[in-house]
GUFI-205983 format. One record per residue (C-alpha): x, y, z; residue in three letters. Coordinates in pm, 1 decimal. Last residue first. Layout:
! residues N
+----------+----------+----------+---------+
!       px !       py !       pz ! residuo !
+----------+----------+----------+---------+
!        X !        Y !        Z !     ALA !
...
+----------+----------+----------+---------+
! end
This chain:
! residues 319
+----------+----------+----------+---------+
!       px !       py !       pz ! residuo !
+----------+----------+----------+---------+
!  15497.1 !  20660.1 !  -4696.4 !     GLN !
!  15820.4 !  20735.1 !  -4518.1 !     LEU !
!  15925.0 !  21019.3 !  -4773.8 !     ARG !
!  15614.8 !  21191.1 !  -4693.3 !     LEU !
!  15689.2 !  21173.3 !  -4331.8 !     GLN !
!  16032.1 !  21344.1 !  -4396.6 !     ASN !
!  15885.4 !  21616.3 !  -4606.3 !     ARG !
!  15635.3 !  21681.8 !  -4328.6 !     GLN !
!  15899.4 !  21713.0 !  -4086.1 !     ARG !
!  16115.8 !  21927.3 !  -4292.0 !     PRO !
!  15820.7 !  22196.0 !  -4339.0 !     ASP !
!  15823.1 !  22330.0 !  -4705.6 !     ALA !
!  15599.9 !  22031.5 !  -4821.3 !     PRO !
!  15698.2 !  21891.8 !  -5158.2 !     GLY !
!  15966.9 !  22011.9 !  -5424.0 !     VAL !
!  15751.3 !  21795.1 !  -5707.7 !     ALA !
!  15858.7 !  21506.7 !  -5829.2 !     SER !
!  16033.4 !  21282.0 !  -6072.2 !     ILE !
!  16125.0 !  20930.3 !  -6036.9 !     SER !
!  16413.5 !  20711.9 !  -5985.7 !     PHE !
!  16485.6 !  20391.5 !  -5811.9 !     TRP !
!  16132.9 !  20292.8 !  -5852.3 !     PRO !
!  15926.1 !  20120.4 !  -5530.5 !     ASP !
!  15628.8 !  19959.2 !  -5688.5 !     ASP !
!  15808.2 !  19949.9 !  -6053.1 !     GLU !
!  15591.2 !  20045.5 !  -6358.7 !     ASP !
!  15751.5 !  20363.0 !  -6383.9 !     ALA !
!  16127.9 !  20297.5 !  -6387.1 !     ALA !
!  16188.2 !  20288.0 !  -6755.5 !     ALA !
!  15975.0 !  20588.6 !  -6803.1 !     ALA !
!  16141.4 !  20800.8 !  -6526.4 !     ALA !
!  16492.7 !  20725.7 !  -6676.2 !     LEU !
!  16387.8 !  20785.0 !  -7019.5 !     ALA !
!  16205.9 !  21128.2 !  -6925.0 !     TRP !
!  16544.1 !  21238.4 !  -6748.5 !     LEU !
!  16727.4 !  21142.3 !  -7055.6 !     GLY !
!  16498.4 !  21328.5 !  -7293.7 !     VAL !
!  16488.8 !  21656.1 !  -7053.0 !     MET !
!  16867.3 !  21675.8 !  -7035.6 !     SER !
!  16919.6 !  21609.7 !  -7397.1 !     LEU !
!  16689.3 !  21867.4 !  -7496.1 !     VAL !
!  16836.8 !  22116.4 !  -7248.6 !     GLY !
!  17171.5 !  22044.0 !  -7395.3 !     LEU !
!  17052.0 !  22123.5 !  -7702.8 !     ALA !
!  16888.8 !  22449.0 !  -7609.0 !     ALA !
!  17206.5 !  22565.8 !  -7432.4 !     LYS !
!  17453.4 !  22443.5 !  -7719.9 !     ALA !
!  17237.7 !  22691.8 !  -7959.2 !     HIS !
!  17288.1 !  22982.7 !  -7708.4 !     GLN !
!  17628.3 !  22907.2 !  -7694.1 !     ASP !
!  17691.3 !  22942.2 !  -8053.5 !     TYR !
!  17477.6 !  23251.1 !  -8064.9 !     LEU !
!  17739.2 !  23373.9 !  -7784.6 !     ASP !
!  18038.7 !  23269.6 !  -7971.7 !     GLU !
!  17956.0 !  23433.9 !  -8304.6 !     ASP !
!  18037.6 !  23780.4 !  -8156.0 !     ASN !
!  17870.6 !  24097.6 !  -8203.0 !     THR !
!  17527.1 !  23968.0 !  -8184.3 !     ILE !
!  17311.4 !  24288.0 !  -8136.3 !     PRO !
!  17148.6 !  24315.0 !  -7792.6 !     ARG !
!  16813.4 !  24235.0 !  -7641.6 !     GLY !
!  16949.1 !  23892.6 !  -7523.6 !     GLU !
!  17042.6 !  23770.0 !  -7851.0 !     LEU !
!  17005.4 !  23991.9 !  -8166.4 !     GLU !
!  17063.1 !  23920.8 !  -8538.1 !     GLY !
!  16709.7 !  23924.5 !  -8634.3 !     SER !
!  16706.8 !  23556.3 !  -8832.2 !     LEU !
!  16990.6 !  23338.4 !  -8645.4 !     HIS !
!  16910.7 !  23499.0 !  -8313.7 !     GLY !
!  16578.5 !  23426.3 !  -8373.4 !     ARG !
!  16623.6 !  23032.0 !  -8428.4 !     VAL !
!  16849.2 !  23070.6 !  -8094.1 !     ALA !
!  16590.4 !  23211.6 !  -7892.1 !     ARG !
!  16298.8 !  22971.8 !  -8002.9 !     TYR !
!  16531.1 !  22677.8 !  -7966.3 !     ILE !
!  16577.0 !  22778.6 !  -7585.0 !     GLY !
!  16232.3 !  22878.4 !  -7522.0 !     ALA !
!  16094.6 !  22570.1 !  -7646.3 !     PRO !
!  16383.3 !  22330.7 !  -7510.9 !     PRO !
!  16412.6 !  22484.6 !  -7184.0 !     PHE !
!  16785.4 !  22533.5 !  -7165.7 !     TYR !
!  16770.3 !  22920.2 !  -7217.6 !     ASN !
!  16472.8 !  22922.5 !  -7012.1 !     LEU !
!  16689.3 !  22870.9 !  -6690.9 !     GLY !
!  16921.4 !  23169.1 !  -6785.6 !     GLU !
!  16607.9 !  23368.6 !  -6801.5 !     ASN !
!  16482.3 !  23260.6 !  -6491.0 !     VAL !
!  16806.7 !  23339.3 !  -6313.4 !     VAL !
!  16851.4 !  23679.7 !  -6481.4 !     ASN !
!  16486.5 !  23803.9 !  -6399.6 !     ALA !
!  16591.6 !  23703.8 !  -6033.8 !     VAL !
!  16894.1 !  23861.5 !  -6048.4 !     VAL !
!  16709.1 !  24203.3 !  -6173.3 !     ASN !
!  16470.4 !  24201.5 !  -5901.0 !     THR !
!  16690.1 !  24094.4 !  -5625.0 !     PHE !
!  16600.1 !  24347.7 !  -5331.6 !     PRO !
!  16229.0 !  24282.2 !  -5353.6 !     VAL !
!  16107.3 !  24340.1 !  -5012.5 !     ILE !
!  16366.8 !  24586.1 !  -4869.7 !     LEU !
!  16391.0 !  24741.1 !  -5225.2 !     ARG !
!  16022.1 !  24839.5 !  -5173.4 !     LEU !
!  16144.3 !  25098.8 !  -4880.3 !     ALA !
!  16273.1 !  25308.0 !  -5194.0 !     PRO !
!  15933.6 !  25394.5 !  -5315.1 !     VAL !
!  15967.8 !  25608.8 !  -5616.4 !     GLU !
!  16277.5 !  25420.4 !  -5731.0 !     ASP !
!  16100.3 !  25106.7 !  -5621.2 !     SER !
!  15855.6 !  25192.7 !  -5885.7 !     ILE !
!  16109.4 !  25216.7 !  -6135.3 !     ARG !
!  16291.4 !  24891.4 !  -6030.6 !     ASN !
!  15927.0 !  24702.1 !  -6046.5 !     ILE !
!  15923.1 !  24811.9 !  -6396.8 !     GLY !
!  16258.4 !  24759.7 !  -6491.2 !     ARG !
!  16215.7 !  24393.9 !  -6356.6 !     ALA !
!  15894.2 !  24358.5 !  -6572.1 !     VAL !
!  16092.2 !  24467.0 !  -6892.5 !     ALA !
!  16359.5 !  24230.0 !  -6806.9 !     GLY !
!  16121.8 !  23947.4 !  -6756.4 !     LEU !
!  15954.1 !  24004.5 !  -7114.2 !     VAL !
!  16294.3 !  24033.3 !  -7298.3 !     GLY !
!  16633.0 !  24118.4 !  -7098.1 !     TYR !
!  16785.6 !  24180.1 !  -6771.5 !     PRO !
!  17114.0 !  24393.8 !  -6772.9 !     GLU !
!  17391.8 !  24147.4 !  -6658.8 !     GLN !
!  17447.5 !  24038.6 !  -6294.1 !     ASN !
!  17349.0 !  23684.9 !  -6312.9 !     PHE !
!  17717.7 !  23559.5 !  -6188.9 !     THR !
!  17799.2 !  23381.7 !  -6513.5 !     VAL !
!  17608.8 !  23632.8 !  -6742.7 !     ARG !
!  17820.7 !  23928.9 !  -6579.5 !     LEU !
!  18121.2 !  23748.9 !  -6675.1 !     GLY !
!  18000.3 !  23676.2 !  -7020.8 !     PHE !
!  17936.4 !  24070.6 !  -7061.4 !     GLN !
!  18295.7 !  24138.9 !  -6922.4 !     ARG !
!  18417.7 !  23886.8 !  -7170.5 !     ALA !
!  18261.9 !  24033.5 !  -7463.7 !     THR !
!  18366.9 !  24366.9 !  -7352.4 !     GLU !
!  18732.8 !  24266.4 !  -7312.9 !     ARG !
!  18745.9 !  24080.3 !  -7614.8 !     ILE !
!  18621.7 !  24371.9 !  -7833.1 !     PRO !
!  18876.7 !  24640.6 !  -7640.5 !     ASP !
!  19192.7 !  24443.4 !  -7748.5 !     PRO !
!  19388.5 !  24366.3 !  -7420.2 !     ARG !
!  19624.9 !  24657.7 !  -7278.7 !     SER !
!  19357.9 !  24719.0 !  -7014.7 !     ARG !
!  19379.6 !  24390.2 !  -6860.0 !     ASP !
!  19776.9 !  24440.2 !  -6846.0 !     LEU !
!  19736.0 !  24756.9 !  -6667.1 !     ILE !
!  19452.4 !  24613.0 !  -6459.3 !     ASP !
!  19628.6 !  24320.8 !  -6332.2 !     ALA !
!  19927.9 !  24507.7 !  -6223.7 !     ILE !
!  19701.7 !  24738.9 !  -6017.6 !     ARG !
!  19577.8 !  24433.2 !  -5850.1 !     ARG !
!  19905.6 !  24312.0 !  -5783.1 !     GLN !
!  20022.0 !  24672.8 !  -5623.2 !     LEU !
!  19709.3 !  24697.7 !  -5414.0 !     ASP !
!  19750.2 !  24353.0 !  -5293.0 !     ASN !
!  20111.7 !  24443.9 !  -5122.7 !     GLY !
!  20289.8 !  24768.7 !  -5288.0 !     SER !
!  20185.4 !  25094.1 !  -5474.5 !     LEU !
!  20411.8 !  25398.8 !  -5518.0 !     GLY !
!  20307.7 !  25467.0 !  -5858.7 !     GLU !
!  20637.8 !  25417.5 !  -6010.8 !     SER !
!  20568.8 !  25021.8 !  -5882.8 !     LEU !
!  20270.0 !  24991.7 !  -6091.3 !     ALA !
!  20479.5 !  25139.8 !  -6419.4 !     THR !
!  20745.6 !  24876.6 !  -6355.4 !     GLN !
!  20540.7 !  24588.5 !  -6297.0 !     THR !
!  20334.2 !  24654.0 !  -6579.3 !     ALA !
!  20633.5 !  24665.6 !  -6798.7 !     ALA !
!  20768.3 !  24330.6 !  -6624.2 !     GLN !
!  20418.2 !  24189.7 !  -6702.9 !     ARG !
!  20444.5 !  24282.4 !  -7085.7 !     GLN !
!  20811.5 !  24115.8 !  -7091.9 !     ALA !
!  20696.6 !  23796.0 !  -6904.7 !     PRO !
!  20391.5 !  23756.0 !  -7179.4 !     LEU !
!  20050.2 !  23756.7 !  -7028.6 !     ARG !
!  19925.6 !  24061.5 !  -7209.3 !     ALA !
!  19597.9 !  23854.2 !  -7360.7 !     LEU !
!  19698.1 !  23910.5 !  -7686.5 !     ILE !
!  20076.5 !  23790.1 !  -7649.9 !     GLU !
!  19929.2 !  23486.5 !  -7446.2 !     ALA !
!  19725.1 !  23375.2 !  -7743.1 !     THR !
!  19994.4 !  23430.9 !  -7992.0 !     ARG !
!  20250.6 !  23220.5 !  -7772.8 !     ARG !
!  19971.3 !  22938.9 !  -7758.3 !     THR !
!  19912.0 !  22972.0 !  -8148.9 !     LEU !
!  20285.5 !  22964.5 !  -8189.0 !     ALA !
!  20310.3 !  22660.9 !  -7965.2 !     ASP !
!  20046.0 !  22441.0 !  -8152.8 !     GLY !
!  19860.3 !  22621.6 !  -8445.9 !     ARG !
!  19864.2 !  22969.6 !  -8618.8 !     LEU !
!  19666.5 !  23030.7 !  -8919.6 !     GLY !
!  19573.9 !  23376.7 !  -8832.7 !     GLU !
!  19235.8 !  23279.5 !  -8749.7 !     ARG !
!  19369.1 !  23037.0 !  -8487.3 !     ARG !
!  19526.5 !  23324.5 !  -8320.7 !     ALA !
!  19200.8 !  23523.7 !  -8329.6 !     VAL !
!  18985.4 !  23192.6 !  -8200.1 !     LEU !
!  19249.8 !  23154.0 !  -7938.5 !     ARG !
!  19220.5 !  23499.5 !  -7792.8 !     ALA !
!  18825.8 !  23441.6 !  -7796.0 !     LEU !
!  18840.1 !  23137.6 !  -7596.5 !     LEU !
!  19106.4 !  23282.0 !  -7338.4 !     GLU !
!  18874.5 !  23598.3 !  -7285.4 !     ALA !
!  18585.9 !  23369.6 !  -7203.5 !     ARG !
!  18759.3 !  23170.9 !  -6941.4 !     GLN !
!  18930.7 !  23495.8 !  -6816.0 !     GLU !
!  18594.6 !  23685.7 !  -6792.1 !     TYR !
!  18427.4 !  23371.3 !  -6644.9 !     GLY !
!  18692.4 !  23347.5 !  -6334.9 !     ALA !
!  18675.9 !  23725.3 !  -6309.5 !     ARG !
!  18302.7 !  23701.3 !  -6248.8 !     PHE !
!  18329.7 !  23417.3 !  -6032.2 !     PHE !
!  18552.6 !  23596.3 !  -5786.3 !     LEU !
!  18369.8 !  23923.8 !  -5811.3 !     THR !
!  18027.1 !  23771.7 !  -5742.1 !     ASP !
!  18141.8 !  23595.7 !  -5440.1 !     THR !
!  18293.9 !  23938.3 !  -5308.6 !     ALA !
!  17974.2 !  24127.8 !  -5351.0 !     ALA !
!  17784.6 !  23844.4 !  -5164.8 !     LEU !
!  18029.0 !  23875.3 !  -4871.3 !     ALA !
!  18038.9 !  24268.3 !  -4896.7 !     ARG !
!  17666.1 !  24283.0 !  -4876.4 !     GLY !
!  17659.3 !  24082.3 !  -4526.6 !     VAL !
!  18003.1 !  24251.8 !  -4437.0 !     ALA !
!  17843.2 !  24582.5 !  -4416.0 !     ARG !
!  17627.8 !  24471.7 !  -4142.0 !     TRP !
!  17904.8 !  24342.5 !  -3925.3 !     PRO !
!  18086.2 !  24651.9 !  -4006.8 !     THR !
!  17819.9 !  24920.7 !  -3878.9 !     LEU !
!  17959.6 !  24912.8 !  -3554.8 !     LEU !
!  18294.9 !  25035.9 !  -3682.6 !     TYR !
!  18190.0 !  25369.9 !  -3773.0 !     ASP !
!  18151.3 !  25459.7 !  -3394.1 !     LEU !
!  18520.5 !  25467.7 !  -3406.9 !     ARG !
!  18494.0 !  25826.6 !  -3530.6 !     GLY !
!  18211.4 !  25954.8 !  -3669.4 !     SER !
!  17932.9 !  25738.4 !  -3850.3 !     LEU !
!  17952.8 !  25691.6 !  -4201.6 !     ARG !
!  17674.2 !  25616.3 !  -4430.0 !     ALA !
!  17779.7 !  25500.8 !  -4802.0 !     LEU !
!  17859.1 !  25151.0 !  -4723.5 !     GLU !
!  17526.1 !  25090.0 !  -4506.0 !     LEU !
!  17326.1 !  25258.1 !  -4825.7 !     PRO !
!  17487.9 !  24989.7 !  -5040.9 !     ARG !
!  17311.8 !  24667.8 !  -4877.4 !     ALA !
!  17018.7 !  24643.2 !  -5126.1 !     ALA !
!  17274.7 !  24673.3 !  -5381.2 !     GLU !
!  17456.3 !  24372.7 !  -5292.0 !     ALA !
!  17278.5 !  24126.8 !  -5495.7 !     ARG !
!  17300.0 !  24323.8 !  -5815.1 !     LEU !
!  17687.5 !  24267.9 !  -5786.9 !     SER !
!  17896.0 !  24507.9 !  -6039.2 !     ARG !
!  18231.2 !  24363.6 !  -6178.8 !     ALA !
!  18532.4 !  24599.4 !  -6249.3 !     GLY !
!  18549.9 !  24793.1 !  -5887.6 !     THR !
!  18330.1 !  24752.5 !  -5603.2 !     ILE !
!  18460.0 !  24891.6 !  -5258.3 !     ARG !
!  18358.7 !  24790.3 !  -4943.1 !     GLY !
!  18716.0 !  24843.9 !  -4769.5 !     THR !
!  18814.3 !  24486.0 !  -4662.0 !     ARG !
!  18566.0 !  24241.8 !  -4806.9 !     LEU !
!  18602.7 !  24398.1 !  -5124.1 !     ILE !
!  18959.5 !  24425.5 !  -5136.3 !     ASP !
!  18976.3 !  24061.1 !  -5071.9 !     TRP !
!  18742.8 !  24005.7 !  -5342.7 !     ALA !
!  18950.1 !  24172.8 !  -5568.2 !     ASP !
!  19259.7 !  23975.2 !  -5482.2 !     ARG !
!  19060.1 !  23652.5 !  -5518.6 !     SER !
!  18933.6 !  23765.3 !  -5850.6 !     GLY !
!  19291.5 !  23754.0 !  -5994.7 !     LEU !
!  19335.2 !  23372.2 !  -5838.1 !     GLY !
!  18969.7 !  23271.0 !  -5960.2 !     PHE !
!  19068.9 !  23433.0 !  -6320.1 !     GLY !
!  19396.2 !  23204.0 !  -6309.7 !     ARG !
!  19167.7 !  22891.6 !  -6252.8 !     ALA !
!  18912.5 !  23005.3 !  -6527.0 !     ALA !
!  19210.1 !  23036.5 !  -6750.0 !     ALA !
!  19351.4 !  22711.4 !  -6685.7 !     ALA !
!  19026.3 !  22551.9 !  -6730.7 !     MET !
!  18977.7 !  22746.3 !  -7069.7 !     GLN !
!  19347.1 !  22615.3 !  -7157.4 !     ALA !
!  19275.9 !  22263.4 !  -7086.5 !     PRO !
!  18941.6 !  22248.4 !  -7265.2 !     TRP !
!  19084.6 !  22411.9 !  -7570.1 !     ASP !
!  19131.8 !  22069.5 !  -7768.8 !     GLN !
!  18810.4 !  21945.6 !  -7680.9 !     PRO !
!  18647.7 !  22237.1 !  -7922.7 !     ARG !
!  18291.1 !  22306.7 !  -7794.6 !     ARG !
!  18388.4 !  22430.6 !  -7489.3 !     ALA !
!  18108.7 !  22694.9 !  -7461.9 !     SER !
!  17851.9 !  22472.7 !  -7337.1 !     VAL !
!  18046.2 !  22319.1 !  -7095.2 !     ILE !
!  18208.1 !  22658.4 !  -6954.0 !     GLY !
!  17846.3 !  22824.3 !  -6936.5 !     THR !
!  17727.2 !  22495.3 !  -6731.0 !     ALA !
!  18009.9 !  22521.7 !  -6509.4 !     MET !
!  18015.5 !  22905.0 !  -6436.7 !     LEU !
!  17620.3 !  22869.4 !  -6381.3 !     ASN !
!  17676.6 !  22598.0 !  -6118.2 !     THR !
!  17945.2 !  22786.2 !  -5934.0 !     LEU !
!  17764.6 !  23127.2 !  -5934.8 !     ASN !
!  17447.8 !  22914.7 !  -5816.6 !     GLY !
!  17627.1 !  22755.6 !  -5539.4 !     LEU !
!  17790.0 !  23079.5 !  -5402.3 !     LEU !
!  17469.9 !  23256.7 !  -5426.8 !     ASN !
!  17298.0 !  22979.9 !  -5286.2 !     ARG !
!  17539.0 !  22951.5 !  -4976.4 !     ALA !
!  17508.2 !  23323.8 !  -4887.8 !     GLN !
!  17133.6 !  23335.1 !  -4907.9 !     THR !
!  17147.1 !  22998.7 !  -4694.9 !     ILE !
!  17357.1 !  23155.0 !  -4468.2 !     PRO !
!  17098.8 !  23451.3 !  -4366.0 !     GLY !
!  17228.3 !  23790.6 !  -4425.7 !     SER !
!  17061.8 !  23904.0 !  -4727.7 !     LEU !
!  16727.1 !  24014.8 !  -4600.6 !     VAL !
!  16872.5 !  24110.9 !  -4263.5 !     ASN !
!  17093.9 !  24367.5 !  -4448.7 !     ALA !
+----------+----------+----------+---------+
! end
């Protein structure tokens, strides 16, 4: 748990999920008329995810979204001490629970955002527009009042109350959605939180390290985030023009993306958008740096990370 417990680790997890949700939201919002609906869907996802996150913080049970970052702390959840002594492990369990709760929060936001997009596409292909499209989208996603009332009655008949009741209602409504939409949205939510199965060369390396870690469990204390690291680097490569363009072209030719068959054109469109955004970003940064290159004290320049020691960094800035 000590490897995970630093506030910097928790902050990076939160910031990484937020940044990736925003980036994936931008590249998937190719139709300006859908932006308000997608933002509203993400907000609903945060609301639904907050209930799941609270349950994780309270009980340690992870349902729906998995959290690779919390895997290193799972043995603490499985270990049980007798009686009240078990509470002694709570501070250490809270570390993994916080990581998992954050992942669940952003997973649900991404899940609802992509489900909204896919449902609107279905309604649009049915020739619907305006209010009819909005109502059909709500029907597909089980958001109509009659659908919620039926789910509420089912949950109440199971004797649930409080947060458990609300989570059960959300679960019943979610299960009534079309399976293709649910699965595609689930994969999108996992990508938002870097919790998908790693793919490509980096995925092969991660799987190799995981196999070794299965033989030598102590290695997980040294490299607890193997899959997450592979996913973060892979996602960065999607925006790196040579890699991003290659993946988009290869997806068209092979019908596969991220090591899986393409079952939804939106995923391929996202890859094109990421590659294009990467090209525009690199060209823009290069232009800004080139414009100020001849100045003695340029207002904008590109440099490396610099020394790890804060004092050395401050000294370098003064030079």
